N, C-alpha and C positions, 0 to 999 in steps of 0.2 A: 745236335743233329740237324741237318738241313732238310726242311720239309718243303717239297715242291709238288705241283700238279703237272702231269704230262697228258696233254690232249693227243690221243692216238686212235688208231683203228687196227682191226685185226690184220695181221700179216705185214705191218708196216716195218720194212727193213731199215728205213731211215730213223725211225724211233728207236730201234734197237741200237743203231750206231750212236745216236745221241746219248742214250743211257750210258754206254761204255765210255764215251768221251767225258760225260759229266762225272762219272765216278773216278775217272783218271785225274781230272783237273780240280775237283773240289778238295778243300783242305780239311774236311771232316765227312763222316758218313752221311749218305743222302738217302732220305726215305721218299719215294715217289708214289703219289696216288695216281693211278692210271684211270683216265676218263675215256670211255669208249664213245666216240662221237657218232658212230653209225646208227646208234639207237635213238637219236634225238635230232629231229629235223633242224632245230634252231642251232645246235652245235655243228651240224654238217654245213649249214649256210655260213656259220661264223669261221669255222676252222678247216673246212673241207680241202682247200688248196694250200693251206698254210702249215699243215702238220709236218713234222712234230712241233708242238708248241709247249714251252715250259711256262709255268706261272708261279710266282712266289706268293706268300701269304698276304701280300698287300694288293694282289691282282696284277702286278707288273708282268708283262708277257715278253717272251723271246720266241719268235717264230723262225723256223728253219735255222736252228742254232747249230748246224753241223760244222760251221767254220770255227776252228779252235780260237781264232782271234776274237770273233764276235762273242762266243760263249765265254771266253776268258774275261772279256771286258764286262760282261753282264755279271759274272760271278765276282769280279773285282769290286764293282760298285756296291756289292752287298757284303764285302768282307769275307767271301767264301772261296777265293781263288788260291790255289797252291802255286805260287809263283815259280817254284823250282820245277814242278811238273809241266807247266807251260813252257818254260825255257827248254826243258828236256824234249818236249814235243817237237820243237823247231830246230833242235841241235842236229848237226849232220850225223849220220850213222858212223860208228867207229870204223876205222880202216881194218880190214881183215888181216890177221897175222899170216904172212906168207909161209907156206910150207916148203921146207928146203928140198931141193932135188937130191937124189942119191944115184949112185952107179952100182950096177949089179951085172956081173958077167959081161962087162964092156958096154952095157946099154944104160942110158940115162933115163931115170924115171922121175917124174914130178910128183911130190908129196903123195 
């Protein structure tokens, strides 16, 4: 299990997005310790404009890791990246299957 610290604050939608991306790209389950920065002036001074910030057990930090490439590289350096998930993230969406047209009472209808 991957254990990380997430420096966050109440109502941080970017933090929620980062959590979803992290769970998508990690190659094993992730346990996050959420640290609320608003309750500590030192944490606000350090992380206030940088959140969301991920930190590993060694203290290495990734701030504003919402870019899949940056987060992927950070995870790759630690051996935690699911390469297939990252490739799928950047793959173009599949082409929709066209619905055939049909005729009824002399009128043509699309799918």
